[in-house]
C-alpha positions as CSV (number, residue, x, y, z in Angstrom):
1,M,-0.1,-0.2,0.0
2,E,0.9,3.6,-0.9
3,P,2.6,6.0,2.1
4,L,0.0,8.2,3.3
5,T,1.3,11.8,4.2
6,R,-0.9,13.4,7.1
7,D,-1.8,17.0,6.4
8,H,-3.9,19.5,9.1
9,F,-5.3,22.1,8.3
10,F,-8.0,25.1,8.7
11,N,-5.7,25.7,12.0
12,G,-5.5,22.5,12.8
13,N,-8.9,21.2,12.4
14,I,-8.5,19.2,9.6
15,V,-6.5,15.8,9.1
16,L,-6.5,14.6,6.3
17,N,-4.2,12.0,4.5
18,Q,-2.8,12.4,1.1
19,P,-1.3,9.8,-1.1
20,G,2.9,10.6,-0.8
21,T,3.2,10.4,-4.2
22,G,0.0,9.6,-6.1
23,Y,-2.8,12.3,-6.4
24,R,-2.7,15.1,-4.2
25,F,-4.8,18.3,-3.6
26,S,-4.6,21.4,-4.9
27,I,-5.0,24.5,-4.6
28,D,-7.9,25.1,-6.6
29,A,-9.9,22.7,-4.5
30,V,-9.4,25.3,-1.6
31,I,-11.0,27.8,-4.1
32,L,-13.9,26.1,-4.6
33,A,-14.9,25.2,-1.5
34,H,-14.8,28.5,-1.0
35,L,-16.0,30.0,-3.5
36,A,-19.4,27.0,-3.6
37,C,-20.5,28.8,-0.4
38,P,-23.4,26.7,0.6
39,A,-27.3,28.1,2.7
40,P,-27.7,26.2,5.5
41,G,-29.6,22.4,4.4
42,E,-28.5,23.0,1.2
43,T,-26.7,19.6,-0.7
44,V,-23.8,19.9,-2.4
45,L,-22.3,17.0,-4.4
46,D,-18.2,17.2,-5.7
47,L,-17.8,15.3,-8.8
48,G,-14.2,13.9,-8.8
49,T,-13.7,14.0,-4.9
50,G,-10.4,12.7,-4.3
51,C,-9.0,12.3,-0.9
52,G,-12.3,14.2,-0.1
53,V,-10.9,17.0,1.0
54,I,-13.6,19.1,-0.1
55,P,-16.9,18.3,1.4
56,I,-14.5,18.1,4.4
57,M,-14.2,21.7,4.5
58,L,-17.3,22.4,2.9
59,A,-18.7,20.0,6.0
60,F,-17.2,21.9,8.8
61,R,-17.3,25.3,7.3
62,H,-21.3,25.1,6.7
63,P,-22.0,22.8,9.8
64,E,-25.6,22.4,8.5
65,V,-24.8,21.5,4.7
66,R,-25.0,17.5,3.3
67,V,-22.3,16.5,1.2
68,I,-22.0,14.1,-1.6
69,G,-18.8,12.9,-2.9
70,V,-17.9,11.0,-6.2
71,E,-14.8,9.2,-6.8
72,I,-14.0,6.9,-10.4
73,Q,-10.5,5.7,-8.4
74,P,-11.9,2.7,-5.5
75,S,-8.3,3.4,-3.4
76,L,-9.3,7.2,-3.2
77,S,-12.7,6.4,-2.6
78,R,-11.4,4.8,0.1
79,L,-9.2,7.4,1.6
80,A,-12.0,9.7,1.3
81,R,-13.8,7.5,4.0
82,Q,-11.2,7.3,5.7
83,N,-10.1,10.7,6.3
84,V,-14.5,12.0,6.7
85,A,-14.2,9.0,9.5
86,D,-11.1,11.1,11.0
87,N,-13.1,14.4,10.8
88,R,-16.4,12.2,11.9
89,L,-18.4,14.0,9.3
90,A,-19.9,10.0,8.3
91,D,-23.4,12.1,9.4
92,R,-23.1,14.4,6.6
93,I,-20.2,13.5,4.2
94,R,-21.5,10.2,1.7
95,I,-19.0,9.2,-0.7
96,V,-20.0,6.6,-3.8
97,D,-18.2,4.9,-6.0
98,K,-19.0,5.5,-9.2
99,D,-18.3,6.5,-12.8
100,M,-19.5,10.0,-12.9
101,G,-20.8,9.6,-16.5
102,Q,-23.1,6.7,-15.4
103,L,-24.7,8.9,-11.8
104,S,-28.0,8.6,-11.6
105,L,-30.1,10.3,-9.1
106,A,-31.3,7.2,-7.1
107,D,-27.2,7.2,-6.8
108,I,-27.2,10.7,-5.0
109,G,-30.6,10.4,-2.8
110,G,-32.3,12.9,-5.6
111,P,-31.7,17.0,-7.0
112,V,-29.2,18.4,-5.4
113,D,-29.3,22.4,-4.9
114,R,-25.0,22.6,-5.9
115,V,-22.7,20.9,-7.7
116,V,-19.3,22.0,-7.7
117,T,-15.9,20.1,-9.6
118,N,-12.5,20.4,-10.2
119,P,-11.9,17.9,-13.4
120,P,-9.8,16.3,-15.8
121,Y,-9.1,18.7,-18.1
122,R,-6.2,18.4,-20.4
123,K,-7.2,16.8,-23.5
124,L,-5.3,13.0,-24.1
125,D,-3.4,14.2,-27.2
126,S,-2.9,17.5,-24.7
127,G,0.7,17.1,-23.1
128,R,2.3,13.4,-22.1
129,I,0.3,11.2,-19.8
130,N,1.5,11.2,-15.6
131,A,3.2,7.1,-15.6
132,D,1.2,7.4,-12.4
133,S,-2.4,6.4,-13.0
134,Q,-4.0,8.3,-9.9
135,R,-2.2,11.5,-11.2
136,A,-3.1,10.6,-15.0
137,V,-7.2,10.1,-14.3
138,A,-7.1,13.5,-12.1
139,R,-5.6,15.1,-15.2
140,H,-6.2,13.6,-18.1
141,E,-9.4,13.2,-19.5
142,L,-9.1,9.5,-19.5
143,K,-12.6,9.0,-17.9
144,I,-14.7,11.4,-18.4
145,D,-14.8,14.5,-20.8
146,L,-16.2,18.3,-20.3
147,E,-19.7,17.2,-22.1
148,T,-20.4,14.0,-20.0
149,L,-19.1,16.2,-16.7
150,L,-21.3,19.0,-18.2
151,L,-24.1,17.3,-18.6
152,T,-24.7,14.7,-15.6
153,T,-24.3,17.9,-13.9
154,R,-27.3,19.4,-15.5
155,R,-28.9,15.5,-14.5
156,M,-27.4,16.2,-10.5
157,L,-29.0,19.5,-10.2
158,R,-32.4,20.5,-9.0
159,K,-34.1,23.8,-11.0
160,S,-32.1,26.8,-11.2
161,G,-29.0,24.6,-8.8
162,R,-26.3,26.5,-9.4
163,F,-23.2,24.9,-10.5
164,F,-18.9,25.5,-9.4
165,I,-16.2,24.2,-11.5
166,I,-12.2,25.7,-11.7
167,Y,-10.6,25.5,-14.9
168,P,-7.4,26.1,-17.3
169,S,-7.8,29.7,-18.3
170,V,-6.8,28.4,-22.2
171,R,-10.3,27.0,-21.9
172,T,-12.3,29.5,-21.0
173,V,-14.4,29.6,-24.3
174,D,-14.5,25.7,-24.6
175,L,-15.9,25.9,-20.6
176,V,-18.2,28.8,-21.6
177,A,-19.9,27.4,-24.6
178,A,-20.4,24.3,-23.3
179,M,-21.9,25.3,-20.0
180,R,-24.3,27.6,-22.6
181,S,-25.0,24.9,-25.2
182,T,-25.6,21.8,-21.9
183,G,-28.2,24.8,-20.0
184,L,-25.8,25.7,-16.8
185,E,-25.6,30.0,-17.7
186,P,-22.7,31.0,-16.8
187,K,-22.9,33.6,-14.6
188,A,-20.1,34.1,-12.6
189,L,-16.9,34.5,-13.5
190,T,-13.2,35.1,-12.0
191,M,-9.4,34.7,-13.7
192,I,-6.9,33.3,-11.4
193,H,-3.3,34.4,-11.6
194,S,0.0,32.8,-9.4
195,K,1.5,36.4,-9.0
196,P,-0.1,39.5,-9.9
197,A,2.9,39.9,-12.6
198,L,1.6,36.8,-14.2
199,P,-1.3,35.7,-16.5
200,A,-4.5,34.3,-15.6
201,R,-4.0,30.0,-15.7
202,L,-7.4,29.0,-14.3
203,V,-10.8,30.2,-14.1
204,A,-14.0,29.8,-12.3
205,V,-16.3,30.3,-12.9
206,A,-20.3,29.7,-12.0
207,G,-23.0,28.8,-13.7
208,I,-27.1,28.8,-12.9
209,K,-28.7,25.6,-14.6
210,G,-31.8,27.6,-17.0
211,G,-30.7,30.7,-15.9
212,R,-31.2,33.4,-17.8
213,P,-28.5,35.4,-19.7
214,G,-26.0,37.6,-18.4
215,L,-22.2,37.4,-17.2
216,E,-20.7,39.2,-14.6
217,V,-16.7,39.5,-14.9
218,G,-15.4,39.9,-10.7
219,P,-12.1,41.0,-9.9
220,P,-9.3,38.8,-10.8
221,L,-7.4,36.1,-7.5
222,Y,-4.1,36.2,-7.2
223,L,-3.2,33.6,-4.9
224,Y,1.2,34.6,-4.0
225,H,2.8,37.4,-3.4
226,E,5.9,38.7,-5.4
227,D,7.4,37.2,-2.4
228,G,6.2,33.4,-2.7
229,T,3.7,33.9,0.8
230,Y,-0.4,33.4,0.4
231,T,-2.2,37.0,-0.6
232,R,-4.8,37.6,2.3
233,A,-7.9,36.5,-0.1
234,V,-6.0,32.7,0.3
235,E,-4.7,32.6,3.8
236,A,-9.3,33.7,4.6
237,M,-9.4,30.4,2.5
238,F,-7.4,28.2,4.4
239,S,-8.6,29.9,8.0
240,G,-10.6,27.6,10.0
């Protein structure tokens, strides 16, 4: 069995076991958990939950929400369940072993209020596929592509439900066009930069199922100062 690391977040209030050399969560997950901001009583679905970091952060920050994480890789879904148990959140988080392309409403107990996802975003013909299988599935469209992901999201969301995704900025046009064509109207967009002097690397987009046209482009999000320390905005996302 692959060695695990045991890391703490939110001022030590959250513990997370992760593969030492396989797929490890990135700051994208922290940003998504922050942006989703569910209301009390809502149910959130995380598509491609990995080690369960987004459900755990959401459940910790929002005590009155229920979260479902879907993961196709058995090694990661087992780890997600372990993390849920270690953080004493099994009463509000459920992990589902499933190919999200085959996911049905019966699998998750009915439509949800919000869907979040940090999906594989590299096309099969773009770049070298990582030799580590966990990382390869997480980064390249080996098991799911953008269209299938969005169609699954639309099936799982209730009417006027909200969708949150982080994607490479170079594929912004692909993402926005695909969201509109599948009935997930893009409503808010934020460009994410590593540092103020660098071009955007990622984009965060929020949409509404069946929403009216009208996209608000927010101020850019900078992750690091020039000295490599987190900006105040990112520090707030990590705070408990």
